[in-house]
SEDO-877286 format. One record per atom (N, C-alpha, C): x, y, z. Coordinates in pm, whole numbers, padded with zeros to 5 digits, always signed. Layout:
XYZ
...
END
This chain:
-02246-01003-00260
-02193-01055-00135
-02054-01114-00158
-01972-01118-00052
-01840-01176-00063
-01844-01327-00071
-01735-01386-00117
-01726-01530-00129
-01684-01590+00004
-01732-01709+00031
-01683-01782+00147
-01546-01839+00114
-01477-01884+00218
-01346-01943+00196
-01357-02063+00102
-01462-02144+00122
-01479-02261+00036
-01503-02221-00109
-01584-02117-00129
-01610-02070-00265
-01486-02012-00328
-01403-01951-00246
-01280-01894-00300
-01192-02002-00361
-01177-02111-00289
-01092-02218-00341
-01161-02293-00455
-01293-02304-00448
-01364-02368-00558
-01355-02286-00685
-01333-02156-00670
-01325-02065-00784
-01198-02086-00865
-01105-02157-00808
-00981-02185-00880
-01009-02277-00999
-00933-02258-01104
-00949-02338-01224
-00840-02442-01232
-00841-02518-01342
-00740-02621-01360
-00602-02563-01387
-00594-02433-01401
-00464-02373-01424
-00377-02380-01299
-00432-02412-01184
-00357-02424-01061
-00355-02296-00981
-00279-02299-00872
-00280-02187-00778
-00233-02057-00842
-00126-02063-00920
-00075-01941-00983
-00174-01887-01085
-00236-01975-01159
-00333-01932-01258
-00452-01864-01195
-00490-01907-01075
-00605-01847-01007
-00578-01702-00969
-00452-01665-00956
-00417-01528-00921
-00406-01437-01043
-00418-01493-01162
-00397-01414-01282
-00490-01293-01291
-00620-01306-01264
-00706-01187-01268
-00666-01080-01166
-00620-01123-01050
-00577-01028-00949
-00453-00951-00994
-00358-01024-01051
-00235-00960-01100
-00268-00865-01214
-00357-00907-01304
-00393-00822-01419
-00457-00691-01373
-00547-00699-01276
-00611-00578-01225
-00509-00487-01157
-00420-00546-01081
-00317-00467-01012
-00220-00404-01112
-00184-00479-01214
-00088-00430-01315
-00143-00307-01387
-00268-00313-01428
-00329-00199-01497
-00336-00076-01407
-00378-00097-01283
-00390+00016-01190
-00254+00078-01160
-00154-00006-01146
-00021+00044-01114
+00032+00132-01227
+00027+00086-01350
+00090+00160-01459
+00017+00289-01492
-00114+00288-01490
-00186+00411-01518
-00159+00516-01410
-00160+00474-01284
-00139+00570-01175
+00005+00617-01171
+00102+00530-01197
+00242+00574-01195
+00272+00666-01313
+00199+00647-01424
+00215+00740-01536
+00175+00880-01496
+00067+00892-01418
+00024+01023-01369
+00136+01087-01287
+00197+01009-01199
+00300+01061-01111
+00422+01108-01189
+00470+01025-01280
+00594+01060-01350
+00572+01173-01451
+00460+01172-01521
+00434+01281-01615
+00420+01413-01540
+00343+01414-01432
+00323+01537-01355
+00452+01582-01288
+00524+01488-01227
+00646+01524-01155
+00754+01577-01246
+00779+01509-01356
+00884+01553-01448
+00846+01683-01518
+00717+01699-01547
+00671+01824-01609
+00694+01941-01514
+00664+01920-01386
+00684+02028-01288
+00831+02067-01277
+00919+01969-01279
+01062+02000-01273
+01104+02076-01398
+01054+02035-01514
+01089+02103-01637
+01041+02247-01641
+00926+02274-01579
+00869+02409-01582
+00927+02496-01472
+00933+02445-01349
+00971+02528-01234
+01106+02493-01173
+01163+02380-01210
+01286+02338-01146
+01261+02283-01007
+01365+02266-00929
+01351+02214-00793
+01386+02323-00693
+01336+02307-00573
+01367+02400-00464
+01507+02363-00412
+01609+02429-00468
+01747+02392-00438
+01781+02407-00291
+01722+02506-00225
+01752+02527-00083
+01708+02411+00002
+01586+02362-00020
+01537+02249+00059
+01613+02121+00024
+01648+02105-00102
+01725+01987-00141
+01860+01985-00071
+01926+02100-00065
+02056+02106+00002
+02043+02086+00152
+01935+02138+00211
+01916+02127+00355
+01883+01986+00398
+01794+01920+00325
+01747+01789+00367
+01825+01673+00306
+01904+01699+00204
+01983+01592+00144
+02124+01641+00115
+02200+01679+00219
+02335+01731+00195
+02431+01627+00138
+02403+01498+00164
+02491+01393+00113
+02453+01347-00027
+02353+01410-00087
+02310+01380-00224
+02268+01233-00240
+02201+01178-00138
+02156+01039-00148
+02046+01022-00251
+01969+01127-00278
+01860+01117-00375
+01903+01158-00515
+02029+01189-00534
+02079+01225-00667
+02221+01169-00686
+02234+01035-00689
+02367+00974-00695
+02422+00955-00836
+02342+00989-00938
+02383+00957-01075
+02406+01084-01158
+02394+01068-01287
+02405+01180-01379
+02279+01265-01370
+02281+01387-01424
+02159+01470-01420
+02037+01401-01478
+02054+01326-01587
+01940+01258-01647
+01888+01148-01556
+01977+01068-01499
+01935+00962-01409
+01867+01016-01285
+01923+01123-01230
+01862+01185-01111
+01725+01242-01144
+01709+01296-01266
+01580+01351-01306
+01475+01241-01315
+01511+01129-01375
+01414+01021-01397
+01363+00961-01265
+01446+00964-01163
+01404+00904-01036
+01346+01008-00941
+01343+01134-00983
+01299+01242-00894
+01162+01221-00832
+01061+01173-00905
+00929+01155-00841
+00926+01046-00736
+01039+00979-00714
+01043+00869-00617
+01140+00895-00503
+01215+01005-00506
+01323+01020-00409
+01327+01162-00353
+01254+01184-00247
+01250+01313-00181
+01224+01293-00031
+01249+01392+00049
+01213+01401+00190
+01253+01278+00271
+01158+01199+00321
+01193+01088+00409
+01274+00980+00340
+01282+00984+00209
+01370+00891+00138
+01513+00905+00190
+01552+01028+00224
+01687+01051+00275
+01709+00977+00406
+01612+00981+00496
+01624+00910+00624
+01637+00760+00600
+01551+00705+00516
+01552+00561+00494
+01679+00515+00425
+01729+00593+00330
+01854+00559+00264
+01971+00572+00361
+01963+00666+00453
+02069+00681+00553
+02073+00560+00646
+01955+00515+00690
+01950+00396+00775
+02002+00274+00700
+01963+00262+00572
+02010+00150+00492
+02162+00152+00477
+02220+00272+00469
+02364+00281+00447
+02448+00268+00571
+02406+00328+00681
+02489+00329+00802
+02415+00290+00928
+02296+00233+00914
+02224+00185+01030
+02173+00298+01118
+02164+00269+01246
+02108+00364+01341
+02216+00438+01420
+02336+00439+01365
+02446+00507+01434
+02443+00657+01422
+02357+00711+01336
+02353+00856+01318
+02272+00930+01422
+02227+00860+01523
+02147+00926+01627
+02013+00858+01645
+01954+00876+01762
+01829+00807+01793
+01712+00856+01709
+01724+00972+01645
+01616+01019+01559
+01588+00921+01446
+01688+00850+01403
+01671+00754+01294
+01580+00638+01334
+01569+00615+01464
+01490+00501+01511
+01342+00518+01481
+01299+00636+01440
+01160+00654+01399
+01129+00578+01271
+01234+00535+01199
+01217+00464+01073
+01251+00317+01096
+01150+00233+01088
+01163+00093+01125
+01250+00017+01026
+01306-00098+01065
+01422-00154+00995
+01396-00240+00872
+01276-00295+00853
+01262-00395+00747
+01289-00337+00609
+01230-00223+00578
+01250-00164+00446
+01397-00123+00424
+01462-00051+00518
+01604-00021+00499
+01690-00146+00485
+01656-00253+00557
+01732-00377+00545
+01721-00434+00404
+01600-00432+00349
+01583-00479+00212
+01657-00391+00113
+01660-00260+00140
+01737-00170+00053
+01884-00206+00056
+01934-00235+00175
+02076-00267+00188
+02111-00393+00111
+02026-00493+00124
+02050-00618+00050
+02034-00595-00099
+01926-00527-00137
+01903-00501-00278
+02009-00413-00339
+02059-00314-00263
+02163-00227-00315
+02290-00303-00344
+02320-00403-00265
+02437-00487-00291
+02421-00563-00422
+02299-00603-00453
+02274-00681-00574
+02274-00595-00699
+02202-00483-00695
+02187-00399-00816
+02292-00288-00824
+02368-00267-00716
+02475-00168-00719
+02435-00028-00682
+02310-00007-00640
+02264+00127-00603
+02154+00116-00499
+02175+00170-00380
+02067+00166-00279
+01940+00236-00326
+01952+00349-00395
+01833+00421-00439
+01757+00340-00543
+01827+00282-00638
+01760+00199-00738
+01692+00081-00671
+01759+00019-00574
+01699-00093-00502
+01574-00049-00428
+01578+00069-00364
+01462+00119-00290
+01341+00137-00381
+01363+00196-00499
+01252+00219-00591
+01198+00087-00645
+01286-00005-00680
+01242-00135-00730
+01161-00210-00624
+01208-00207-00501
+01136-00274-00392
+00997-00214-00377
+00989-00083-00382
+00858-00017-00366
+00764-00054-00480
+00813-00054-00601
+00727-00088-00715
+00678-00233-00707
+00769-00324-00680
+00731-00465-00672
+00634-00488-00556
+00663-00427-00442
+00574-00443-00326
+00437-00382-00353
+00433-00271-00425
+00304-00209-00456
+00222-00297-00550
+00287-00352-00652
+00216-00443-00741
+00163-00563-00664
+00245-00621-00579
+00202-00736-00499
+00093-00696-00400
+00106-00577-00341
+00004-00531-00246
-00131-00510-00312
-00132-00450-00431
-00257-00434-00505
-00317-00568-00542
-00231-00663-00577
-00279-00797-00612
-00348-00863-00494
-00285-00857-00377
-00343-00917-00257
-00471-00845-00218
-00472-00713-00232
-00593-00636-00200
-00708-00676-00290
-00681-00695-00418
-00785-00737-00511
-00842-00873-00470
-00755-00966-00431
-00802-01099-00390
-00887-01090-00263
-00846-01007-00168
-00924-00991-00046
-01059-00928-00076
-01061-00830-00167
-01186-00764-00203
-01282-00860-00272
-01230-00951-00353
-01314-01053-00417
-01376-01142-00310
-01297-01176-00211
-01347-01259-00102
-01459-01190-00023
-01435-01067+00014
-01527-00998+00103
-01643-00930+00030
-01624-00898-00098
-01725-00823-00172
-01761-00896-00301
-01707-00852-00412
-01729-00915-00542
-01624-00863-00637
-01621-00917-00756
-01515-00882-00850
-01522-00738-00898
-01641-00687-00920
-01653-00549-00965
-01608-00452-00856
-01644-00479-00733
-01598-00395-00622
-01446-00404-00608
-01393-00523-00626
-01248-00541-00616
-01175-00458-00721
-01230-00455-00840
-01169-00377-00948
-01158-00230-00911
-01266-00174-00862
-01267-00031-00832
-01193+00002-00704
-01186-00093-00611
-01107-00071-00490
-00960-00054-00524
-00910-00138-00614
-00770-00132-00654
-00742-00003-00732
-00832+00033-00824
-00812+00156-00902
-00816+00278-00810
-00912+00280-00717
-00923+00395-00627
-00798+00411-00541
-00745+00301-00489
-00624+00310-00408
-00506+00359-00492
-00493+00307-00614
-00379+00344-00698
-00383+00492-00737
-00503+00550-00752
-00515+00689-00792
-00530+00785-00674
-00551+00733-00555
-00562+00816-00436
-00437+00902-00422
-00449+01031-00393
-00329+01116-00385
-00220+01061-00293
-00260+00996-00184
-00161+00940-00093
-00084+00823-00150
-00128+00768-00266
-00055+00657-00326
+00075+00703-00390
+00099+00834-00392
+00227+00886-00440
+00344+00811-00375
+00331+00782-00246
+00444+00724-00172
+00459+00574-00193
+00366+00510-00261
+00379+00366-00285
+00491+00334-00385
+00523+00427-00474
+00630+00402-00570
+00755+00483-00537
+00753+00554-00425
+00870+00630-00381
+00958+00545-00290
+01074+00598-00258
+01164+00529-00165
+01114+00551-00023
+00997+00500+00002
+00927+00504+00131
+00882+00361+00163
+00844+00339+00288
+00806+00203+00330
+00658+00173+00313
+00579+00266+00257
+00435+00247+00249
+00395+00123+00169
+00457+00101+00055
+00417-00013-00028
+00448-00146+00040
+00561-00153+00107
+00595-00275+00180
+00495-00300+00291
+00457-00194+00363
+00360-00211+00470
+00225-00254+00415
+00183-00196+00303
+00057-00237+00242
+00059-00386+00210
+00167-00433+00152
+00177-00574+00114
+00168-00666+00234
+00250-00642+00337
+00255-00737+00449
+00130-00726+00536
+00072-00606+00548
-00047-00592+00632
-00169-00656+00566
-00194-00625+00440
-00307-00688+00370
-00281-00837+00353
-00155-00874+00329
-00122-01016+00319
-00152-01092+00447
-00124-01031+00561
-00153-01095+00689
-00303-01116+00706
-00382-01015+00669
-00527-01025+00683
-00583-01131+00587
-00533-01133+00464
-00579-01234+00368
-00543-01374+00416
-00424-01389+00473
-00383-01520+00525
-00478-01565+00635
-00513-01474+00725
-00606-01509+00832
-00745-01540+00776
-00786-01462+00679
-00919-01481+00618
-00933-01617+00554
-00822-01671+00503
-00825-01802+00436
-00773-01914+00526
-00754-01886+00655
-00720-01990+00750
-00573-02026+00756
-00484-01941+00703
-00341-01968+00708
-00280-01888+00824
-00293-01940+00944
-00260-01863+01063
-00111-01846+01083
-00032-01941+01039
+00113-01926+01049
+00160-01807+00967
+00111-01800+00843
+00146-01689+00756
+00092-01557+00811
-00026-01561+00869
-00083-01439+00927
+00009-01383+01035
+00059-01471+01122
+00148-01426+01228
+00281-01376+01175
+00338-01448+01079
+00468-01408+01022
+00457-01274+00951
+00356-01259+00866
+00339-01134+00793
+00304-01019+00887
+00228-01047+00992
+00199-00944+01091
+00325-00898+01162
+00415-00992+01192
+00543-00955+01255
+00626-00868+01161
+00625-00901+01032
+00698-00820+00934
+00638-00680+00924
+00505-00671+00935
+00441-00539+00933
+00484-00458+01054
+00493-00521+01170
+00535-00451+01291
+00682-00412+01287
+00760-00476+01199
+00899-00439+01180
+00914-00335+01069
+00802-00299+01006
+00803-00200+00899
+00754-00065+00948
+00649-00067+01030
+00593+00055+01089
+00537+00021+01226
+00536+00119+01314
+00486+00094+01449
+00340+00052+01448
+00263+00103+01351
+00121+00069+01343
+00098-00078+01310
+00203-00150+01274
+00188-00291+01241
+00133-00375+01355
+00162-00334+01479
+00112-00412+01593
-00040-00407+01600
-00101-00305+01539
-00247-00294+01542
-00314-00402+01458
-00237-00473+01379
-00295-00584+01303
-00348-00694+01394
-00306-00693+01519
-00363-00790+01614
-00515-00776+01621
-00566-00655+01602
-00711-00633+01611
-00786-00713+01504
-00758-00693+01374
-00832-00771+01275
-00799-00920+01278
-00674-00953+01308
-00636-01094+01306
-00707-01173+01416
-00713-01116+01536
-00783-01185+01645
-00932-01193+01617
-00991-01089+01562
-01134-01091+01529
-01163-01193+01419
-01075-01205+01322
-01094-01307+01218
-01081-01447+01275
-00988-01464+01369
-00974-01594+01436
-01102-01627+01512
-01157-01529+01580
-01281-01551+01655
-01396-01586+01562
-01409-01512+01452
-01518-01538+01358
-01506-01676+01295
-01382-01719+01271
-01361-01849+01207
-01376-01965+01304
-01385-01933+01434
-01392-02038+01538
-01276-02137+01521
-01160-02082+01494
-01041-02164+01473
-00990-02220+01606
-00912-02326+01601
-00857-02383+01724
-00767-02284+01797
-00756-02303+01928
-00674-02212+02007
-00528-02215+01967
-00482-02329+01916
-00341-02337+01877
-00310-02238+01763
-00411-02207+01680
-00389-02110+01572
-00373-01969+01627
-00439-01941+01739
-00427-01809+01800
-00284-01782+01843
-00212-01888+01879
-00075-01871+01926
+00015-01809+01819
-00014-01838+01692
+00068-01781+01584
+00057-01629+01580
-00055-01577+01623
-00072-01432+01619
+00014-01360+01722
+00067-01436+01818
+00158-01375+01915
+00288-01331+01849
+00311-01375+01725
+00431-01331+01653
+00424-01184+01614
+00304-01130+01603
+00289-00993+01551
+00370-00891+01631
+00353-00881+01762
+00432-00781+01835
+00580-00813+01841
+00618-00935+01802
+00760-00971+01804
+00841-00886+01705
+00776-00841+01597
+00847-00755+01503
+00893-00626+01569
+00802-00564+01644
+00838-00443+01718
+00936-00474+01830
+00911-00584+01903
+00998-00620+02014
+01141-00648+01969
+01156-00714+01855
+01290-00743+01805
+01365-00614+01771
+01294-00517+01714
+01358-00390+01680
+01403-00317+01806
+01317-00310+01905
+01353-00244+02031
+01469-00315+02100
+01469-00448+02096
+01578-00524+02157
+01709-00498+02084
+01704-00491+01952
+01825-00462+01874
+01881-00325+01911
+01794-00226+01923
+01841-00093+01959
+01906-00093+02097
+01844-00164+02192
+01900-00169+02327
+02037-00237+02328
+02052-00341+02247
+02178-00415+02243
+02289-00338+02171
+02251-00240+02091
+02352-00163+02016
+02375-00023+02075
+02334-00005+02199
+02366+00118+02268
+02264+00229+02258
+02149+00201+02204
+02042+00300+02194
+01937+00273+02301
+01849+00367+02319
+01738+00345+02411
+01638+00251+02348
+01585+00159+02426
+01489+00063+02372
+01362+00131+02324
+01329+00244+02383
+01208+00316+02343
+01237+00425+02239
+01353+00419+02177
+01392+00522+02080
+01293+00540+01966
+01228+00432+01914
+01131+00454+01806
+01017+00547+01843
+00984+00551+01971
+00874+00635+02017
+00925+00772+02063
+01040+00773+02131
+01097+00900+02175
+01139+00987+02057
+01175+00922+01945
+01219+00997+01827
+01108+01081+01766
+00985+01052+01800
+00874+01130+01745
+00878+01275+01792
+00953+01302+01898
+00966+01441+01944
+01030+01529+01837
+01113+01468+01753
+01178+01544+01646
+01075+01607+01554
+00964+01539+01534
+00859+01589+01445
+00743+01651+01525
+00769+01680+01651
+00670+01747+01738
+00543+01664+01751
+00556+01534+01741
+00439+01447+01755
+00433+01395+01898
+00321+01418+01965
+00308+01377+02105
+00164+01339+02133
+00145+01252+02232
+00010+01207+02266
-00069+01322+02326
-00189+01340+02274
-00280+01441+02328
-00386+01370+02411
-00485+01316+02347
-00586+01230+02406
-00650+01157+02290
-00720+01044+02314
-00775+00968+02202
-00853+01056+02105
-00811+01051+01979
-00872+01128+01871
-00854+01278+01890
-00759+01318+01974
-00737+01460+01999
-00696+01537+01875
-00636+01469+01778
-00596+01535+01656
-00713+01588+01575
-00832+01532+01596
-00950+01580+01525
-00978+01725+01564
-00981+01748+01694
-01005+01886+01740
-00892+01977+01697
-00768+01933+01718
-00654+02018+01682
-00651+02045+01532
-00686+01943+01454
-00688+01961+01310
-00795+02058+01265
-00911+02053+01334
-01020+02146+01300
-00979+02290+01334
-00915+02308+01449
-00869+02441+01487
-00765+02492+01388
-00671+02403+01350
-00567+02443+01256
-00627+02476+01119
-00730+02401+01080
-00795+02429+00952
-00865+02564+00954
-00929+02597+01066
-00995+02727+01077
-00892+02840+01072
-00782+02821+01144
-00675+02920+01138
-00618+02927+00996
-00610+02812+00930
-00560+02810+00794
-00649+02886+00699
-00780+02876+00718
-00873+02951+00635
-00851+03101+00654
-00829+03143+00779
-00803+03285+00805
-00673+03330+00741
-00574+03242+00745
-00445+03277+00685
-00456+03294+00534
-00532+03203+00471
-00547+03209+00326
-00629+03331+00284
-00738+03356+00357
-00829+03465+00319
-00776+03601+00359
-00723+03611+00482
-00686+03742+00534
-00535+03763+00545
-00457+03657+00520
-00313+03671+00533
-00267+03686+00676
-00345+03632+00771
-00308+03642+00912
-00181+03562+00940
-00108+03603+01039
+00015+03532+01075
-00017+03394+01130
+00063+03293+01097
+00038+03158+01149
+00061+03152+01298
-00020+03076+01372
-00003+03067+01517
+00122+02993+01559
+00175+02908+01470
+00294+02830+01502
+00383+02826+01379
+00507+02790+01401
+00602+02779+01291
+00593+02639+01231
+00574+02636+01101
+00566+02507+01031
+00704+02477+00974
+00773+02384+01032
+00916+02364+01004
+00945+02332+00858
+00854+02260+00790
+00888+02216+00655
+00832+02307+00547
+00738+02388+00578
+00685+02480+00479
+00757+02614+00482
+00849+02632+00577
+00925+02753+00583
+00855+02866+00655
+00737+02842+00714
+00670+02942+00793
+00585+03039+00715
+00569+03020+00583
+00486+03111+00504
+00339+03095+00544
+00270+03204+00583
+00134+03193+00635
+00037+03126+00540
+00039+03166+00412
-00056+03109+00317
-00027+02962+00293
+00100+02926+00284
+00135+02787+00260
+00095+02700+00379
+00120+02750+00500
+00079+02678+00620
-00072+02658+00620
-00145+02764+00591
-00290+02756+00590
-00342+02657+00490
-00284+02657+00371
-00328+02564+00267
-00302+02420+00308
-00188+02394+00369
-00157+02259+00414
-00259+02212+00517
-00289+02295+00615
-00382+02255+00720
-00523+02236+00666
-00565+02321+00573
-00696+02303+00510
-00701+02173+00432
-00597+02147+00355
-00593+02025+00275
-00597+01900+00362
-00518+01900+00469
-00514+01783+00555
-00647+01760+00626
-00712+01867+00667
-00843+01849+00729
-00943+01796+00627
-00930+01835+00502
-01015+01779+00398
-01000+01629+00386
-00877+01579+00397
-00855+01434+00394
-00920+01366+00514
-00918+01431+00628
-00985+01375+00745
-01136+01368+00724
-01193+01474+00670
-01337+01477+00646
-01376+01367+00547
-01298+01349+00442
-01329+01247+00342
-01317+01105+00399
-01234+01088+00501
-01217+00955+00560
-01337+00913+00644
-01415+01009+00692
-01526+00977+00782
-01630+00887+00716
-01687+00922+00598
-01785+00831+00538
-01726+00696+00501
-01599+00695+00462
-01536+00567+00429
-01522+00479+00553
-01487+00540+00665
-01476+00463+00789
-01612+00412+00833
-01713+00497+00828
-01849+00453+00864
-01896+00342+00771
-01869+00359+00642
-01907+00256+00546
-01837+00125+00571
-01707+00130+00606
-01634+00007+00635
-01691-00063+00757
-01726+00014+00859
-01782-00045+00981
-01920-00106+00956
-01998-00047+00866
-02134-00095+00840
-02137-00206+00737
-02052-00199+00634
-02064-00291+00521
-01971-00411+00529
-01853-00394+00588
-01753-00500+00591
-01761-00578+00722
-01703-00698+00724
-01692-00770+00851
-01622-00684+00955
-01658-00704+01080
-01610-00619+01189
-01459-00610+01193
-01389-00716+01159
-01243-00716+01167
-01183-00602+01086
-01236-00578+00967
-01180-00475+00879
-01215-00335+00929
-01340-00314+00962
-01380-00182+01011
-01311-00146+01142
-01296-00244+01231
-01229-00218+01359
-01083-00181+01337
-01018-00249+01242
-00879-00215+01213
-00867-00073+01159
-00956-00035+01068
-00952+00102+01014
-00970+00204+01126
-01059+00175+01221
-01086+00269+01330
-00964+00287+01420
-00902+00177+01462
-00789+00189+01555
-00665+00242+01484
-00648+00204+01356
-00531+00252+01283
-00542+00401+01251
-00663+00449+01228
-00682+00592+01206
-00671+00668+01338
-00714+00606+01446
-00707+00671+01577
-00563+00695+01621
-00472+00611+01575
-00333+00624+01621
-00271+00759+01583
-00267+00798+01454
-00211+00931+01424
-00296+01044+01476
-00428+01022+01487
-00515+01128+01536
-00504+01147+01687
-00444+01051+01755
-00421+01064+01898
-00280+01117+01928
-00198+01127+01823
-00062+01180+01836
-00042+01294+01736
-00114+01404+01753
-00103+01514+01657
+00034+01580+01662
+00069+01643+01551
+00194+01718+01543
+00166+01861+01586
+00248+01913+01676
+00224+02047+01728
+00207+02153+01620
+00305+02169+01530
+00292+02274+01429
+00184+02246+01325
+00157+02118+01299
+00060+02082+01196
-00007+01952+01239
-00120+01959+01310
-00175+01842+01378
-00196+01719+01291
-00237+01737+01167
-00271+01624+01081
-00161+01591+00980
-00039+01626+01011
+00072+01603+00919
+00081+01455+00881
+00102+01429+00753
+00118+01295+00695
-00010+01214+00692
-00125+01274+00720
-00249+01198+00720
-00278+01128+00587
-00255+01189+00470
-00278+01115+00345
-00196+00987+00335
-00075+00989+00388
+00007+00867+00387
-00051+00762+00480
-00098+00804+00598
-00157+00708+00691
-00284+00648+00632
-00364+00729+00566
-00489+00680+00509
-00465+00584+00392
-00358+00606+00317
-00334+00527+00197
-00318+00378+00228
-00268+00343+00345
-00246+00202+00379
-00363+00142+00456
-00470+00219+00477
-00587+00167+00548
-00679+00100+00445
-00648-00024+00415
-00717-00095+00307
-00869-00102+00325
-00926-00109+00449
-01073-00118+00459
-01144+00003+00399
-01082+00120+00407
-01144+00239+00349
-01163+00222+00199
-01068+00157+00134
-01074+00140-00011
-01158+00019-00050
-01169-00079+00038
-01265-00187+00013
-01406-00130+00007
-01439-00047+00104
-01573+00013+00103
-01589+00105-00017
-01488+00185-00047
-01498+00277-00161
-01519+00201-00291
-01450+00088-00307
-01470+00007-00427
-01612-00045-00436
-01666-00087-00322
-01805-00134-00319
-01901-00021-00356
-01877+00099-00303
-01964+00214-00329
-01956+00258-00475
-01836+00259-00530
-01821+00298-00670
-01884+00196-00763
-01877+00069-00729
-01933-00036-00815
-02084-00028-00821
-02146+00031-00721
-02292+00036-00715
-02350+00171-00757
-02268+00258-00805
-02315+00389-00847
-02316+00402-00998
-02371+00512-01044
-02371+00542-01186
-02228+00572-01233
-02201+00561-01362
-02066+00587-01413
-02013+00725-01374
-02102+00825-01368
-02054+00958-01335
-01990+00963-01197
-02038+00878-01105
-01980+00876-00972
-01834+00831-00977
-01809+00726-01054
-01671+00678-01067
-01585+00783-01137
-01639+00843-01243
-01561+00944-01316
-01525+01061-01225
-01620+01105-01144
-01596+01218-01056
-01492+01186-00950
-01513+01076-00877
-01423+01041-00767
-01283+01012-00819
-01272+00929-00921
-01141+00892-00971
-01073+01009-01042
-01151+01096-01105
-01093+01215-01165
-01034+01308-01062
-01108+01329-00952
-01056+01413-00844
-00932+01349-00782
-00935+01218-00762
-00818+01148-00709
-00698+01168-00800
-00715+01147-00930
-00604+01159-01024
-00548+01300-01026
-00636+01400-01020
-00590+01538-01018
-00509+01565-00891
-00559+01516-00777
-00486+01533-00653
-00352+01462-00656
-00348+01343-00716
-00222+01269-00727
-00123+01347-00813
-00170+01409-00920
-00082+01488-01006
-00026+01608-00930
-00110+01676-00854
-00064+01793-00778
+00038+01751-00672
+00008+01644-00600
+00103+01593-00500
+00236+01560-00566
+00232+01498-00683
+00353+01458-00752
+00436+01577-00795
+00369+01682-00840
+00439+01803-00882
+00510+01868-00763
+00443+01876-00651
+00503+01936-00532
+00618+01851-00479
+00594+01722-00467
+00693+01630-00413
+00819+01629-00499
+00804+01623-00630
+00919+01612-00721
+01004+01737-00720
+00945+01852-00693
+01021+01978-00693
+01070+02017-00554
+01067+01923-00461
+01114+01944-00325
+01028+02045-00249
+00899+02038-00271
+00805+02114-00187
+00731+02015-00099
+00712+02051+00027
+00648+01961+00122
+00502+01937+00083
+00460+01812+00087
+00326+01776+00046
+00239+01750+00168
+00269+01646+00242
+00183+01608+00354
+00264+01532+00458
END
């Protein structure tokens, strides 16, 4: 069973507050380095064997933002700087003046890149450092939350599972995933331990990192209700949507449309269908993908990032539907085993991308969306802790293999998810 708030604080030793976090940091540190080793070994090996897709690199990064150094320096950072890294580095360098399409990328991470780039002398280096530090801190906070809600053994495996999950590729890349993981789990942990001011502030930062940050209101309000906290504490949670509101207000004041973050999704063919409509569309796309792989049938739509190759399109759709299928037992487990606040958050956060499918590829980016859904990994850690060793070896082995494959594709400028 999980620890109560009182037990959590009683668990602290005479080493003080920082000392009490030492086991959490140690667990996060081990998970981070082992998983990042998989990424860099696989990514650099793939480049050494096959090289990079020069055409896609030139098309998506004409300004060479992901290769600002010598060939050796650019090679070493390759597993961290591809695809959407270009968008985020562009926003960090010149803001939102390059067109409303940039507004799809929320401002907190690019702002930190801009500040960090001034300090270290390179926006790309700053972006990677921010992601690594945020990922280490995010794993640490996740471990502490898992100890609270479950137990130490479950916390250990939850952190390892998240670090090795194929979608964790983006936690050490120049992407905003690691920052979002840190502030979102941090907000929930703050609420769980009765620190409502911090819960509101961190929730607002999450909403300034990704649009899904506003959904943190669901677990935060439920935790407030469960804690029977005073009404004045609820007022702090009103800060959460302020992160999104401040971004929209900034865009309006600088000559952009206030709704640009949402209108920009048209660039990626993402549009509202109906609640959970992406499930049906993803299933249809997966079936078509199976036909494409087996029979070489022509794709029903053009997949902009895969280049339109029928087999490649089919494989992507099959793979993405597999991630959806794997999320179902984890979501059910989170709803049944964890406090309602966590399971409810996983449900609404997963419903968001599934209600806005991408026309050419309905489940595009689903592994990235799943990677930041911490309740899925809380439940997975609990399930792994209660199974035989072979269960852990099988699940984590498959995760690590998938992470290696994702890293090889990503590093060589092939679209992953």
